[in-house]
C-alpha positions as CSV (number, residue, x, y, z in Angstrom):
1,M,-35.5,1.6,-19.3
2,T,-35.1,4.8,-21.3
3,S,-35.9,7.0,-18.4
4,T,-33.6,4.9,-16.1
5,I,-30.8,5.3,-18.6
6,N,-31.4,9.0,-18.9
7,R,-31.2,9.4,-15.1
8,V,-28.0,7.5,-15.0
9,G,-26.6,9.6,-17.8
10,N,-27.6,12.8,-16.1
11,W,-26.1,11.7,-12.8
12,N,-22.8,10.3,-14.2
13,P,-22.2,10.3,-18.0
14,Q,-19.0,8.3,-17.5
15,L,-21.0,5.5,-15.8
16,L,-23.4,5.5,-18.8
17,R,-20.5,5.3,-21.2
18,E,-19.1,2.3,-19.3
19,F,-22.6,0.6,-19.3
20,R,-23.0,1.1,-23.0
21,G,-19.6,-0.3,-23.7
22,R,-19.9,-3.4,-21.5
23,L,-23.5,-4.4,-21.0
24,K,-23.8,-6.2,-24.3
25,P,-26.4,-9.1,-24.5
26,R,-23.6,-11.7,-25.1
27,S,-21.5,-10.4,-22.2
28,I,-24.4,-10.4,-19.8
29,A,-25.6,-13.9,-20.9
30,A,-22.0,-15.3,-20.4
31,T,-21.7,-13.7,-17.0
32,I,-25.1,-15.1,-15.9
33,V,-24.2,-18.5,-17.2
34,I,-20.8,-18.6,-15.5
35,S,-22.3,-17.5,-12.1
36,L,-25.2,-19.9,-12.2
37,V,-23.0,-22.8,-13.4
38,G,-20.5,-22.1,-10.6
39,Q,-23.3,-22.0,-8.0
40,T,-24.8,-25.2,-9.4
41,L,-21.5,-27.1,-9.2
42,L,-21.0,-25.9,-5.6
43,G,-24.4,-27.0,-4.7
44,L,-23.9,-30.4,-6.3
45,V,-20.6,-30.9,-4.5
46,F,-22.2,-30.4,-1.0
47,S,-25.4,-32.1,-1.8
48,Q,-23.5,-35.3,-2.6
49,Q,-22.0,-35.4,0.9
50,T,-24.7,-37.8,2.2
51,Y,-22.6,-38.9,5.1
52,N,-23.0,-35.4,6.6
53,P,-26.3,-34.0,8.1
54,V,-28.1,-31.5,5.9
55,I,-27.4,-28.6,8.1
56,E,-23.7,-29.4,8.0
57,R,-23.8,-29.4,4.2
58,W,-25.5,-26.0,4.3
59,A,-22.8,-24.7,6.6
60,G,-20.0,-26.0,4.3
61,L,-21.7,-24.3,1.3
62,A,-22.1,-21.0,3.2
63,E,-18.5,-21.0,4.4
64,T,-17.2,-21.8,0.9
65,I,-19.1,-19.0,-0.7
66,T,-17.9,-16.7,2.1
67,W,-14.4,-17.3,1.0
68,I,-15.0,-17.2,-2.8
69,L,-16.9,-14.0,-3.1
70,P,-14.2,-11.5,-2.1
71,Y,-11.5,-13.3,-3.9
72,A,-13.5,-13.4,-7.1
73,L,-14.7,-9.8,-6.9
74,F,-11.4,-8.2,-5.8
75,T,-9.3,-10.0,-8.3
76,A,-11.6,-9.7,-11.3
77,G,-12.5,-6.1,-10.6
78,S,-8.9,-5.0,-10.1
79,Y,-7.9,-6.6,-13.4
80,Y,-10.8,-4.9,-15.2
81,L,-10.0,-1.4,-13.8
82,V,-6.2,-1.5,-14.4
83,S,-6.6,-3.0,-17.9
84,D,-9.3,-0.5,-18.9
85,L,-7.2,2.5,-17.8
86,N,-4.2,1.2,-19.7
87,Q,-6.3,0.6,-22.8
88,E,-7.8,4.1,-22.6
89,E,-4.3,5.6,-22.4
90,K,-3.1,3.4,-25.3
91,R,-6.0,4.6,-27.5
92,G,-5.7,8.2,-26.4
93,T,-9.2,8.4,-25.1
94,L,-8.1,9.0,-21.5
95,N,-6.8,12.4,-22.4
96,F,-10.2,13.1,-24.1
97,I,-12.0,12.1,-20.9
98,R,-9.7,14.5,-18.9
99,L,-11.0,17.4,-21.0
100,S,-14.5,16.8,-19.8
101,P,-15.9,19.7,-17.6
102,R,-17.3,17.1,-15.2
103,P,-15.6,16.8,-11.8
104,S,-12.7,14.3,-11.6
105,R,-14.3,12.5,-8.7
106,G,-17.5,11.9,-10.7
107,I,-15.5,10.5,-13.7
108,L,-13.4,8.2,-11.5
109,L,-16.5,7.1,-9.6
110,G,-18.1,6.2,-12.9
111,K,-15.1,4.1,-13.8
112,M,-15.2,2.3,-10.5
113,L,-18.9,1.5,-10.8
114,G,-19.0,0.8,-14.5
115,V,-15.8,-0.9,-15.5
116,P,-16.3,-4.0,-13.2
117,I,-20.1,-4.2,-13.9
118,L,-19.8,-7.8,-15.1
119,P,-18.1,-9.0,-11.9
120,Y,-20.7,-7.1,-9.9
121,I,-23.5,-9.0,-11.7
122,A,-21.8,-12.4,-11.2
123,I,-21.3,-11.7,-7.5
124,G,-24.8,-10.3,-7.1
125,L,-26.3,-13.5,-8.5
126,A,-24.5,-15.5,-5.9
127,I,-25.7,-13.5,-2.9
128,P,-29.1,-15.2,-2.6
129,L,-27.6,-18.6,-2.4
130,H,-25.1,-17.4,0.2
131,L,-27.8,-15.9,2.4
132,L,-30.0,-19.0,2.0
133,A,-27.1,-21.3,3.0
134,G,-26.0,-19.1,5.9
135,L,-29.5,-18.8,7.4
136,Q,-30.2,-22.5,6.9
137,S,-27.0,-23.4,8.8
138,G,-27.5,-20.9,11.6
139,M,-24.8,-18.5,10.5
140,P,-24.9,-15.4,12.8
141,V,-27.2,-12.8,11.2
142,F,-25.0,-9.9,12.4
143,F,-22.0,-11.6,10.8
144,L,-23.8,-11.7,7.4
145,I,-24.7,-8.0,7.8
146,S,-21.1,-7.2,8.7
147,Y,-19.8,-9.4,5.9
148,Y,-21.5,-7.5,3.2
149,L,-20.7,-4.1,4.8
150,M,-17.0,-5.0,4.9
151,L,-17.1,-6.4,1.4
152,A,-18.5,-3.1,0.1
153,A,-15.9,-1.0,2.1
154,G,-13.0,-3.2,1.1
155,C,-14.1,-3.2,-2.5
156,F,-14.3,0.6,-2.6
157,A,-10.8,0.9,-1.0
158,L,-9.2,-1.7,-3.1
159,F,-10.7,-0.5,-6.4
160,S,-9.5,3.0,-5.5
161,L,-6.0,1.6,-5.2
162,A,-6.4,-0.2,-8.5
163,I,-7.4,3.0,-10.3
164,L,-4.4,4.7,-8.7
165,Y,-2.1,1.9,-9.9
166,G,-3.8,2.1,-13.4
167,L,-3.2,5.8,-13.7
168,L,0.4,5.4,-12.6
169,S,1.2,2.5,-14.9
170,S,-0.5,4.2,-17.9
171,S,1.5,7.4,-17.6
172,R,4.8,6.1,-16.3
173,T,7.0,3.3,-17.8
174,I,8.2,1.7,-14.6
175,A,9.2,-1.9,-15.2
176,V,6.9,-3.3,-17.9
177,G,5.3,-1.8,-21.0
178,Q,2.5,-4.1,-22.0
179,Q,-0.9,-3.2,-20.6
180,S,-2.0,-6.8,-20.1
181,V,1.1,-7.6,-18.0
182,V,0.5,-4.6,-15.8
183,A,-3.1,-5.6,-15.2
184,V,-2.2,-9.3,-14.5
185,A,0.5,-8.1,-12.1
186,F,-1.9,-6.1,-10.0
187,A,-4.5,-8.9,-10.2
188,G,-1.9,-11.3,-8.9
189,L,-1.0,-9.0,-6.1
190,T,-4.7,-8.8,-5.2
191,L,-5.2,-12.6,-5.3
192,F,-2.1,-13.6,-3.4
193,F,-1.6,-10.7,-0.9
194,L,-4.4,-8.2,-0.6
195,S,-7.3,-10.6,-0.5
196,P,-5.7,-12.9,2.1
197,L,-4.8,-9.7,4.1
198,Y,-8.5,-8.7,3.9
199,F,-9.6,-12.1,5.3
200,A,-6.8,-12.3,7.9
201,W,-7.7,-8.8,9.3
202,N,-11.5,-9.3,9.3
203,F,-11.4,-12.8,10.9
204,A,-8.9,-11.7,13.5
205,V,-10.4,-8.3,14.4
206,T,-13.7,-7.3,12.7
207,W,-15.7,-10.5,12.8
208,R,-14.2,-12.1,16.0
209,P,-16.8,-10.6,18.3
210,L,-19.7,-11.8,16.1
211,G,-19.4,-15.5,16.8
212,F,-18.3,-16.7,13.4
213,D,-15.4,-18.8,14.9
214,A,-17.8,-20.5,17.3
215,W,-20.3,-21.2,14.5
216,S,-17.6,-22.6,12.2
217,A,-16.0,-24.7,14.9
218,Q,-19.2,-26.6,15.6
219,W,-19.0,-28.2,12.2
220,D,-15.3,-28.9,12.4
221,P,-14.0,-30.1,15.8
222,Y,-10.4,-30.1,14.6
223,R,-10.2,-26.3,14.0
224,Y,-7.3,-24.7,15.7
225,E,-9.4,-21.9,17.1
226,A,-11.7,-24.3,18.9
227,D,-9.0,-25.3,21.4
228,Y,-6.7,-22.2,21.2
229,P,-8.7,-19.0,21.0
230,R,-7.0,-16.0,19.3
231,A,-5.4,-13.5,21.7
232,A,-6.6,-10.0,21.9
233,I,-5.2,-7.7,19.3
234,Q,-4.2,-4.4,20.8
235,W,-3.6,-0.9,19.3
236,F,-1.8,1.4,21.7
237,G,-2.7,-1.0,24.5
238,Q,-6.5,-1.0,23.7
239,A,-8.0,-4.4,22.6
240,I,-9.8,-3.8,19.3
241,N,-11.2,-7.2,18.6
242,Q,-13.2,-7.8,21.8
243,S,-16.1,-5.4,21.0
244,A,-18.1,-5.5,17.8
245,W,-18.6,-1.7,17.8
246,L,-14.9,-1.0,18.5
247,S,-13.7,-3.6,15.9
248,H,-16.0,-2.3,13.2
249,G,-15.4,1.4,14.1
250,F,-11.6,1.0,14.0
251,T,-11.6,-0.9,10.7
252,L,-14.0,1.5,8.9
253,M,-12.2,4.5,10.2
254,V,-8.8,3.2,8.9
255,L,-10.4,2.3,5.5
256,A,-12.0,5.8,5.3
257,I,-8.8,7.7,6.0
258,A,-6.8,5.5,3.7
259,T,-9.4,5.8,0.9
260,A,-9.6,9.6,1.3
261,L,-5.8,9.9,1.0
262,I,-5.9,7.7,-2.1
263,W,-8.6,9.8,-3.7
264,L,-6.6,13.0,-3.1
265,M,-3.8,11.4,-5.2
266,L,-6.4,10.1,-7.8
267,V,-7.8,13.5,-8.5
268,R,-4.3,15.0,-8.6
269,L,-3.0,12.4,-11.1
270,F,-6.1,12.3,-13.2
271,R,-6.0,16.0,-14.1
272,N,-2.2,16.2,-14.4
273,P,-0.6,12.8,-15.2
274,N,2.9,14.2,-15.4
275,T,3.0,15.6,-11.9
276,T,4.4,13.8,-8.9
277,M,2.3,11.1,-7.4
278,M,1.4,13.2,-4.3
279,S,2.0,16.6,-3.0
280,K,4.5,17.2,-0.2
281,W,1.8,18.0,2.3
282,Q,0.0,14.8,1.4
283,S,3.2,12.8,1.9
284,Y,3.5,14.3,5.5
285,A,-0.1,13.3,6.2
286,I,0.3,9.8,4.7
287,V,3.5,9.1,6.6
288,A,2.1,10.3,9.9
289,F,-1.0,8.2,9.4
290,L,0.8,5.0,8.4
291,E,3.5,5.3,11.1
292,A,1.0,5.8,13.9
293,L,-1.2,3.0,12.5
294,V,1.5,0.4,12.4
295,L,3.3,1.5,15.5
296,G,0.2,1.2,17.6
297,F,0.2,-2.6,17.1
298,F,3.6,-2.9,18.8
299,V,2.5,-1.0,21.9
300,V,1.1,-3.9,23.9
301,T,0.2,-4.4,27.6
302,S,0.9,-7.9,28.8
303,D,1.6,-9.5,32.1
304,Q,4.0,-12.0,30.4
305,V,7.5,-10.6,30.5
306,N,8.7,-12.9,27.7
307,F,5.9,-11.9,25.4
308,A,6.7,-8.2,26.0
309,E,10.4,-8.7,25.3
310,S,9.8,-10.7,22.1
311,T,7.3,-8.1,20.9
312,A,9.8,-5.3,21.5
313,E,12.7,-7.1,19.7
314,A,10.5,-8.2,16.7
315,G,8.9,-4.8,16.5
316,T,12.3,-3.1,16.3
317,W,13.2,-4.9,13.1
318,L,9.7,-5.0,11.6
319,L,9.3,-1.3,12.0
320,Y,12.8,-0.8,10.6
321,A,11.8,-2.7,7.5
322,F,8.4,-0.9,7.3
323,N,10.0,2.6,7.6
324,F,12.7,1.7,5.1
325,G,10.1,0.5,2.5
326,M,7.7,3.4,3.2
327,T,10.4,6.0,2.7
328,I,11.6,4.4,-0.6
329,V,8.0,4.7,-1.9
330,M,7.8,8.3,-0.7
331,M,11.0,9.3,-2.5
332,L,9.8,7.7,-5.8
333,A,6.4,9.5,-5.3
334,L,7.9,12.9,-4.4
335,C,11.0,13.4,-6.6
336,P,10.1,15.6,-9.6
337,Q,11.5,14.8,-13.0
338,R,13.7,17.0,-15.1
339,A,10.9,19.0,-16.8
340,S,9.3,19.9,-13.4
341,L,12.7,20.9,-12.0
342,L,13.3,23.2,-15.0
343,D,9.9,24.8,-14.4
344,W,10.7,25.4,-10.8
345,V,14.2,26.8,-11.6
346,R,12.6,29.1,-14.2
347,F,10.1,30.6,-11.9
348,Q,12.2,30.6,-8.7
349,K,13.3,34.2,-8.5
350,H,13.4,35.0,-4.8
351,P,16.0,33.3,-2.7
352,Q,14.0,33.9,0.5
353,G,11.2,31.7,-0.8
354,I,13.4,28.7,-1.6
355,L,13.0,27.0,1.8
356,R,9.2,27.4,1.6
357,D,9.2,25.8,-1.9
358,L,11.4,23.0,-0.7
359,V,8.9,22.2,2.0
360,W,5.6,22.7,0.1
361,A,6.1,23.2,-3.7
362,D,5.4,20.2,-5.9
363,K,8.1,20.9,-8.5
364,S,10.9,21.6,-6.0
365,P,13.5,18.9,-5.2
366,A,12.3,16.4,-2.7
367,I,15.4,16.1,-0.4
368,V,14.0,18.5,2.3
369,A,10.5,16.9,2.1
370,I,12.0,13.4,2.6
371,A,14.0,14.8,5.6
372,I,10.8,16.1,7.1
373,N,9.1,12.8,6.6
374,L,12.0,11.1,8.3
375,V,11.6,13.5,11.2
376,I,7.9,12.6,11.4
377,I,8.8,8.9,11.4
378,N,11.5,9.2,14.1
379,A,9.2,11.4,16.2
380,L,7.0,8.3,16.7
381,Y,9.6,5.5,16.2
382,V,12.3,6.8,18.5
383,P,10.1,7.2,21.6
384,W,8.7,3.7,21.1
385,M,12.3,2.4,20.5
386,F,13.6,3.8,23.8
387,L,10.4,3.3,26.0
388,V,9.1,-0.1,24.7
389,G,11.4,-1.4,22.0
390,F,15.0,-2.5,21.7
391,G,16.4,0.8,23.0
392,K,15.0,0.2,26.4
393,E,17.9,-2.2,27.1
394,N,20.4,-1.0,24.6
395,P,20.1,2.7,24.0
396,S,23.4,3.2,22.2
397,V,22.6,0.4,19.7
398,A,19.1,1.8,19.2
399,A,20.6,5.3,18.5
400,I,23.0,3.8,15.9
401,I,20.1,1.9,14.2
402,V,18.0,5.1,13.9
403,L,20.8,7.3,12.7
404,S,22.0,4.7,10.2
405,L,18.5,4.2,8.8
406,T,18.0,8.0,8.5
407,G,21.4,8.6,6.9
408,V,21.1,5.9,4.2
409,L,17.6,7.0,3.2
410,L,18.8,10.6,2.8
411,I,21.7,9.2,0.6
412,Y,19.1,7.3,-1.5
413,T,17.0,10.4,-1.8
414,A,19.9,12.5,-3.1
415,V,20.8,9.9,-5.6
416,V,17.2,9.3,-6.8
417,Q,16.7,13.1,-7.2
418,Q,19.9,13.3,-9.2
419,I,18.8,10.5,-11.5
420,F,15.4,12.2,-12.0
421,A,17.1,15.4,-12.9
422,L,19.1,13.8,-15.7
423,K,18.0,13.8,-19.3
424,I,17.3,10.1,-19.6
425,R,14.5,7.9,-20.7
426,N,12.5,5.9,-18.1
427,P,14.1,7.3,-14.9
428,Y,11.9,5.0,-12.8
429,T,13.5,2.0,-14.3
430,W,17.0,3.4,-13.8
431,T,16.1,4.4,-10.2
432,M,14.6,1.1,-9.1
433,G,17.4,-0.9,-10.8
434,G,20.1,1.2,-9.2
435,L,18.5,1.1,-5.8
436,G,18.0,-2.7,-6.0
437,L,21.6,-3.3,-6.9
438,W,22.8,-0.9,-4.1
439,M,20.6,-2.6,-1.5
440,L,21.3,-6.2,-2.4
441,V,24.7,-6.6,-4.1
442,P,27.0,-5.2,-1.4
443,P,25.5,-7.1,1.6
444,I,25.5,-10.3,-0.4
445,M,29.1,-9.9,-1.5
446,L,30.2,-9.0,2.0
447,G,28.4,-12.1,3.4
448,I,30.1,-14.3,0.7
449,L,33.5,-12.9,1.6
450,S,32.8,-13.3,5.3
451,I,33.3,-9.6,6.0
452,V,30.9,-9.5,8.9
453,P,31.1,-7.8,12.3
454,E,31.3,-11.0,14.2
455,Q,34.5,-12.0,12.4
456,M,35.9,-8.6,11.4
457,P,34.7,-5.8,13.8
458,A,36.1,-3.1,11.6
459,S,33.6,-4.1,8.9
460,M,30.8,-2.7,11.1
461,M,31.7,0.7,9.5
462,I,30.7,-0.6,6.1
463,W,27.5,-2.3,7.3
464,T,26.5,0.9,9.1
465,F,27.2,3.0,6.1
466,L,25.0,0.7,4.0
467,G,22.2,0.9,6.5
468,Y,22.5,-2.5,8.0
469,P,23.9,-2.0,11.5
470,F,22.8,-5.5,12.6
471,S,24.9,-7.0,15.3
472,D,24.9,-7.8,19.0
473,F,27.5,-5.1,19.6
474,A,29.2,-7.3,22.2
475,Q,32.7,-5.9,21.4
476,P,33.4,-2.2,22.2
477,M,35.1,-1.8,18.8
478,L,31.8,-2.4,17.0
479,I,30.3,0.8,18.4
480,S,33.3,2.9,17.4
481,S,33.3,1.3,13.9
482,A,29.6,2.1,13.6
483,L,30.2,5.7,14.6
484,V,32.8,6.0,11.8
485,G,30.1,4.6,9.4
486,L,27.7,7.3,10.5
487,V,30.3,10.0,9.9
488,A,30.9,8.6,6.5
489,Q,27.2,8.8,5.8
490,F,27.1,12.4,6.8
491,C,30.0,13.3,4.5
492,V,28.4,11.6,1.6
493,I,25.1,13.3,2.2
494,V,26.9,16.7,2.2
495,L,28.8,15.8,-1.0
496,L,25.6,14.7,-2.8
497,V,23.6,17.7,-1.8
498,W,26.5,20.0,-2.9
499,Q,26.7,18.2,-6.3
500,F,22.9,18.5,-6.8
501,Q,23.0,22.2,-6.0
502,N,25.7,22.6,-8.7
503,H,23.5,20.7,-11.1
504,L,20.5,23.0,-10.4
505,R,22.8,26.0,-11.0
506,T,23.7,24.6,-14.3
507,L,20.1,24.1,-15.2
508,S,19.3,27.7,-14.1
509,R,22.1,29.1,-16.3
510,S,20.9,27.0,-19.3
511,Q,17.4,28.3,-18.8
512,S,18.6,31.9,-18.6
513,I,20.5,31.4,-21.9
514,M,17.5,29.9,-23.6
515,T,15.1,32.7,-22.5
516,R,17.4,35.4,-23.9
């Protein structure tokens, strides 16, 4: 054991530190007892079903464990990681770890492998029973291999995201201040959204060619899939859930790219917790990746005209919502705070380098970077809109939708950057509270007062200005009112940018006075 511990310490000291802090005899014994008691109870439940054949009881046990393992591992591991990082920040030991000469990736990897070691042990003890039940019931062997492969890949990606969330929540006061609440919030997100998403994707795409549905349907003749097989899922017209090689290759490639982008942010934030969440070039890569990934699922080839039309109409609004949310996240991740802006103003001496800084420099204002991200989004969204989506039948309406979305997001960016440049506490809280009120209160009030385009065509100007140009545009006046709203957006953008430039000049003068 001593030689093993020494090898672990030489390879990753952080992992050894986590093992020493968590692998206590009492903790190990409690973990083993909980895992074995849970397996025993499951075995007793299915062994008492004497009205079913033995093989069917094995199948029920195998399928139940198939569902339990990812939920338990993802939820418990995410909670452990987020809670640990917040506790380290609270005690001040996280800054001590940052001073280590070891590479950041090695330290973070040690956290990922060591912090959830007790959930790893509990899940590892359940694997033999799962394999035994699966093999006894005739579960496809290739499904079992794929199941644990995807469990490992999903675990690595999700825990990387949990560490990123932990670093952000420990260094930024966003909405809540208590460490336990932050950890429970992410564990709840994992339990109710990320874990179901993991199963939905894998059952619909990754595992569909491996015969799991056919194996499961033979024990339950009332399963929906038995009579109504799932349709082929396409990405840019190519079915990705018909071939095992293609489904696994696509899933693993997406996970690899997403995890690599997350780790770029992890290393960045770990060494400098006060910097922006991502660099500007990273934001361009992330936006291009996510937009292409999501847009590909709405490019379908189908002989059914109704199916194609419904996909185009639904895709228009779903992509609108996705692009809206993604840009909001990007502006929160890219906008530097007051201290960073002061540094940028202090060292910005050459006017000819300002444009280059606005495009690439981390401490420069984010308005130009968000505009570039919107160009990347529209470079993919607009061709789809006019070739496949809503714009194929209504090009003028589609153009209004795209311009309204772009305009309102630029307004949001200018406002958010202005808030971040102010000398206030908790700018994230002010920003999210202000954006939430701006997005929700005006539409709700207009709806309550019945100021809607169907009853008052001139109100289309207000709805377009707010970024909600949703109407059938049956009346000619609606389009003219929407154009007025677009002009109003442009004027407000110019005004906000001019005001922010004046604010930067004020900061520059104050810095000059302080340095004299």
